[in-house]
C-alpha positions in Angstrom: -103.9 -118.5 -102.1 -103.2 -122.1 -102.9 -100.3 -123.9 -101.3 -97.4 -125.5 -103.1 -98.4 -129.1 -104.1 -96.2 -132.1 -103.4 -95.1 -132.6 -107.1 -93.9 -129.0 -107.3 -92.0 -129.0 -104.0 -88.6 -129.8 -105.4 -88.7 -127.2 -108.1 -90.2 -124.7 -105.6 -87.4 -125.2 -103.2 -85.0 -124.5 -106.1 -86.5 -121.3 -107.3 -87.5 -119.9 -103.9 -83.8 -120.3 -102.8 -82.7 -117.9 -105.5 -81.7 -114.4 -104.3 -84.2 -111.6 -104.5 -82.9 -110.4 -107.9 -83.1 -113.8 -109.5 -86.6 -114.4 -108.0 -87.7 -111.1 -109.6 -86.3 -112.1 -113.0 -87.9 -115.6 -112.8 -91.3 -114.0 -112.2 -90.8 -111.2 -114.8 -89.8 -113.8 -117.4 -92.8 -116.0 -116.7 -95.5 -113.4 -116.3 -94.3 -110.5 -118.4 -97.8 -109.9 -119.7 -99.0 -109.3 -116.2 -95.9 -107.7 -114.6 -94.5 -105.5 -117.4 -96.5 -102.5 -116.2 -95.2 -103.0 -112.7 -91.6 -104.0 -113.5 -90.2 -101.0 -111.8 -92.2 -101.9 -108.7 -90.8 -105.4 -108.8 -87.3 -103.9 -109.0 -88.0 -101.7 -106.0 -89.4 -104.6 -103.9 -86.4 -106.7 -104.6 -84.1 -103.9 -103.5 -86.1 -103.3 -100.3 -86.2 -107.0 -99.4 -82.4 -107.0 -99.8 -82.1 -104.0 -97.5 -84.3 -105.6 -94.8 -82.5 -109.0 -94.9 -80.2 -108.8 -91.8 -77.7 -111.4 -92.7 -77.4 -111.8 -96.5 -78.9 -108.5 -97.7 -79.2 -108.7 -101.5 -78.1 -112.3 -101.5 -81.0 -113.3 -99.2 -84.0 -115.2 -100.4 -86.7 -114.6 -97.8 -87.6 -112.7 -94.6 -88.9 -113.9 -91.3 -92.3 -112.8 -90.0 -91.0 -109.7 -88.2 -89.1 -108.3 -91.2 -91.9 -109.3 -93.6 -94.2 -107.1 -91.5 -91.6 -104.3 -91.9 -91.5 -104.8 -95.7 -95.3 -104.6 -95.9 -95.2 -101.4 -93.8 -92.9 -99.8 -96.4 -95.6 -100.4 -98.9 -98.1 -98.5 -96.8 -99.8 -101.6 -95.5 -100.1 -100.7 -91.9 -101.7 -103.5 -90.0 -102.2 -104.8 -86.5 -100.1 -107.8 -85.4 -103.2 -110.0 -85.8 -104.0 -108.7 -89.2 -100.4 -109.1 -90.3 -100.3 -112.7 -89.1 -103.5 -113.5 -91.0 -102.1 -111.9 -94.2 -98.7 -113.6 -93.7 -100.4 -117.0 -93.5 -102.0 -116.3 -96.9 -98.7 -115.2 -98.4 -96.6 -118.1 -96.9 -97.2 -120.7 -99.7 -94.8 -123.3 -98.3 -95.6 -123.0 -94.6 -92.0 -122.2 -93.6 -93.0 -119.0 -91.7 -90.9 -116.9 -94.1 -91.8 -114.7 -97.1 -89.9 -114.8 -100.4 -90.4 -112.3 -103.2 -92.0 -115.0 -105.3 -94.6 -115.6 -102.5 -95.4 -111.9 -102.3 -95.8 -111.7 -106.1 -98.0 -114.8 -106.1 -100.2 -113.3 -103.4 -100.3 -109.8 -104.9 -101.1 -110.9 -108.5 -103.1 -114.0 -107.7 -100.6 -116.4 -109.3 -100.9 -120.0 -108.5 -97.8 -121.8 -107.1 -97.9 -124.4 -109.9 -97.9 -121.6 -112.5 -94.9 -119.9 -110.8 -93.0 -123.1 -110.6 -93.5 -123.9 -114.3 -93.2 -120.3 -115.5 -91.5 -120.3 -119.0 -88.2 -118.5 -118.9 -87.8 -118.1 -122.7 -84.9 -116.9 -124.7 -81.6 -118.3 -125.8 -79.9 -118.9 -122.5 -76.5 -118.8 -124.1 -77.3 -115.3 -125.5 -78.8 -114.2 -122.1 -75.6 -115.4 -120.3 -73.5 -113.6 -122.8 -75.5 -110.4 -122.3 -75.4 -110.8 -118.5 -71.6 -111.2 -118.6 -71.3 -108.0 -120.6 -73.6 -106.1 -118.2 -71.6 -107.4 -115.3 -68.3 -106.2 -116.9 -69.9 -102.8 -117.7 -71.0 -102.5 -114.1 -67.5 -103.3 -112.8 -66.1 -100.8 -115.2 -68.4 -98.1 -113.8 -67.4 -99.1 -110.2 -63.7 -98.9 -111.3 -64.4 -95.5 -112.9 -66.0 -94.2 -109.6 -63.0 -95.5 -107.7 -60.6 -93.7 -110.1 -62.7 -90.5 -109.8 -62.6 -90.7 -106.0 -58.8 -91.2 -106.2 -58.5 -88.3 -108.5 -60.5 -86.1 -106.1 -58.3 -87.1 -103.2 -55.2 -86.4 -105.2 -56.5 -83.0 -106.1 -57.4 -82.2 -102.5 -54.0 -83.4 -101.4 -52.3 -81.1 -104.0 -54.4 -78.2 -102.9 -53.5 -78.8 -99.3 -49.8 -79.1 -100.2 -50.0 -75.9 -102.1 -51.6 -74.1 -99.2 -48.9 -75.4 -96.9 -46.3 -74.3 -99.4 -47.8 -70.8 -99.4 -47.9 -70.8 -95.6 -44.3 -71.8 -95.4 -43.3 -69.1 -97.9 -45.3 -66.5 -96.0 -43.5 -67.6 -92.7 -40.1 -67.4 -94.5 -41.0 -63.9 -95.8 -42.0 -62.9 -92.3 -38.7 -64.1 -90.9 -36.8 -62.4 -93.6 -38.7 -59.2 -93.0 -38.0 -59.4 -89.3 -34.3 -59.9 -90.1 -34.3 -57.0 -92.5 -36.2 -54.8 -90.1 -33.7 -55.5 -87.3 -30.8 -55.0 -89.6 -32.2 -51.6 -90.7 -32.8 -50.6 -87.1 -29.3 -51.5 -86.1 -27.9 -49.7 -89.1 -29.9 -46.6 -88.2 -28.7 -46.7 -84.6 -25.1 -47.3 -85.7 -25.1 -44.2 -88.0 -27.2 -41.9 -85.7 -24.6 -39.3 -84.7 -27.1 -37.8 -82.3 -26.7 -40.6 -79.8 -23.7 -41.7 -77.7 -20.8 -43.6 -79.1 -21.4 -46.5 -76.7 -24.9 -47.1 -78.2 -23.6 -46.7 -81.7 -20.8 -49.2 -81.1 -23.2 -51.6 -79.4 -25.5 -51.4 -82.5 -22.5 -51.9 -84.8 -21.5 -54.9 -82.8 -25.0 -56.4 -82.9 -25.2 -55.7 -86.6 -22.0 -57.6 -87.2 -23.3 -60.5 -85.2 -26.6 -60.4 -87.2 -24.9 -60.5 -90.5 -22.5 -63.2 -89.5 -23.8 -66.7 -90.4 -21.0 -68.6 -88.7 -21.1 -68.1 -84.9 -17.6 -69.6 -84.3 -15.7 -66.2 -84.6 -18.1 -64.8 -81.9 -17.4 -67.7 -79.6 -13.7 -67.2 -80.1 -14.0 -63.5 -79.4 -15.9 -64.3 -76.2 -13.2 -66.7 -75.1 -10.4 -64.2 -75.9 -12.4 -61.5 -74.1 -12.9 -63.7 -71.0 -9.1 -64.5 -71.0 -8.4 -60.8 -71.2 -10.7 -60.1 -68.3 -9.0 -62.7 -66.2 -5.5 -61.3 -67.0 -6.7 -57.8 -66.1 -8.2 -58.9 -62.8 -5.0 -60.7 -61.9 -2.8 -57.8 -63.0 -4.2 -55.1 -60.9 -7.1 -54.3 -58.7 -7.4 -50.7 -60.0 -8.7 -52.1 -63.2 -11.6 -54.0 -61.6 -14.2 -51.6 -62.8 -12.8 -51.8 -66.3 -12.8 -55.6 -66.0 -16.4 -55.6 -65.0 -17.3 -53.4 -68.0 -15.3 -55.8 -70.3 -17.1 -58.8 -68.8 -20.4 -57.1 -69.4 -19.4 -56.3 -73.0 -18.5 -60.0 -73.4 -21.9 -61.1 -72.1 -23.6 -58.6 -74.4 -21.6 -60.0 -77.3 -22.6 -63.5 -76.2 -26.3 -62.6 -76.1 -26.1 -60.9 -79.5 -24.3 -63.9 -80.9 -26.9 -66.3 -79.6 -29.7 -64.2 -80.9 -28.0 -63.8 -84.3 -27.3 -67.5 -84.5 -30.9 -68.4 -83.5 -32.2 -66.0 -86.2 -29.9 -67.5 -88.8 -30.8 -71.0 -87.9 -34.5 -70.3 -87.9 -34.2 -68.5 -91.2 -32.4 -71.5 -92.7 -35.0 -73.9 -91.2 -37.9 -71.9 -92.6 -36.2 -71.8 -96.0 -35.7 -75.6 -95.9 -39.3 -76.0 -94.8 -40.5 -73.8 -97.7 -38.4 -75.8 -100.2 -39.7 -79.1 -98.9 -43.3 -77.8 -99.0 -42.8 -76.6 -102.6 -41.3 -80.0 -103.6 -44.2 -81.8 -101.9 -46.8 -79.5 -103.7 -45.1 -80.2 -107.0 -45.2 -83.9 -106.5 -48.8 -83.9 -105.4 -49.8 -81.7 -108.3 -48.1 -84.3 -110.7 -50.0 -87.1 -108.9 -53.3 -85.3 -109.2 -52.7 -84.8 -112.9 -51.9 -88.5 -113.4 -55.0 -89.5 -111.3 -57.1 -87.2 -113.5 -55.9 -88.8 -116.7 -56.5 -92.3 -115.2 -60.0 -91.2 -114.2 -60.7 -89.9 -117.7 -59.5 -93.2 -119.2 -61.8 -95.1 -116.7 -64.8 -93.0 -117.7 -64.2 -93.7 -121.4 -63.8 -97.4 -120.8 -67.0 -97.5 -118.7 -68.9 -95.6 -121.4 -67.6 -98.1 -124.1 -68.5 -101.1 -122.0 -72.0 -99.8 -121.2 -72.7 -99.1 -124.8 -71.4 -102.6 -125.8 -73.8 -104.2 -123.2 -76.7 -102.1 -124.5 -76.0 -103.1 -128.1 -75.9 -106.8 -127.0 -79.2 -106.5 -125.2 -80.8 -104.8 -128.3 -79.6 -107.6 -130.5 -81.1 -110.2 -128.0 -84.5 -108.5 -128.0 -84.7 -108.8 -131.7 -84.5 -112.6 -131.5 -87.6 -114.8 -130.9 -88.5 -116.3 -127.6 -87.1 -113.3 -125.7 -86.6 -113.6 -121.9 -88.3 -110.2 -121.4 -87.8 -110.1 -117.6 -84.0 -111.0 -117.8 -83.4 -108.4 -120.5 -85.5 -105.7 -118.8 -83.6 -106.3 -115.5 -80.2 -106.0 -117.3 -81.3 -102.8 -118.9 -82.5 -101.5 -115.6 -79.2 -102.4 -114.0 -77.4 -100.5 -116.7 -79.6 -97.5 -116.2 -78.8 -97.6 -112.4 -75.1 -97.6 -113.1 -75.4 -94.8 -115.7 -76.6 -92.5 -112.8 -73.0 -92.5 -111.7 -71.6 -91.4 -115.1 -70.4 -87.8 -115.5 -73.0 -85.7 -117.2 -75.9 -88.2 -116.5 -79.2 -86.4 -117.2 -81.7 -89.2 -116.5 -83.2 -92.0 -118.5 -84.0 -91.3 -122.2 -87.6 -90.6 -122.8 
């Protein structure tokens, strides 16, 4: 392939410095009659070059020898290092040891550098710029829509999680209430069972009273009074030591029952508060999910409207003379790429 001539160097440096997308559009505009059938390939090559560029990615303009070799390998062109370097020398039209998309297209389609540099771009540039601005806006609307949909999904997931936590808290509360009721029923049964001794019945009655009492203060007061009584009895007369020991044991039993009842009541209250908090959280997250859903639906509608407006603008541009076929095709292809992310997308129209 011919090299870039001196008179064309300045213009060549300008167009070869464009990013891969703009290089593709330049070539498609100038050689639409040759490249139309392979426009999709040109799109793919531009994307691949952007993926391989290690620093600038899609904003890059060329690849070094190593990554150029990788690019050619993706096209099924497996070569030895010597074969690659020989081919690379043929592609490298400006001797800078790098490969741009324009250089690859010139090599593949046998296009002379002077023809590429002077390739007509056609079309009313003002109209093209207007169409490009609308396409850019439509693409941003689709990105915003996807972000809104993602937020809605997260909000729904959070609401579901909160609802599950709410159910778990309610189940724990019910379990605690059942344990309370079961213990209460067992104590009531023991208290009223005339087949057992009065001591056991009285003990059950005492424990039941403690269980049903939410305020432990009376129990502590009873304990203090009981201990005072024990001390008075011990001081009054030694014959009552055995009775004092029994009274002390009764006080300790009362203390244990009070502690257990207090702990049960406190735990029940805590579980109830936890369940209420979980329910409030679930309600708030459900409301947030509904709001996010509405925002996502609005974003989808806006994206659809903006995409259609961009399509209509491109259709109007194509009907005018001197069309920049490559630029318009690229914008249409960009729109089709974004439409893939629209809800209900079923592929390009045949």
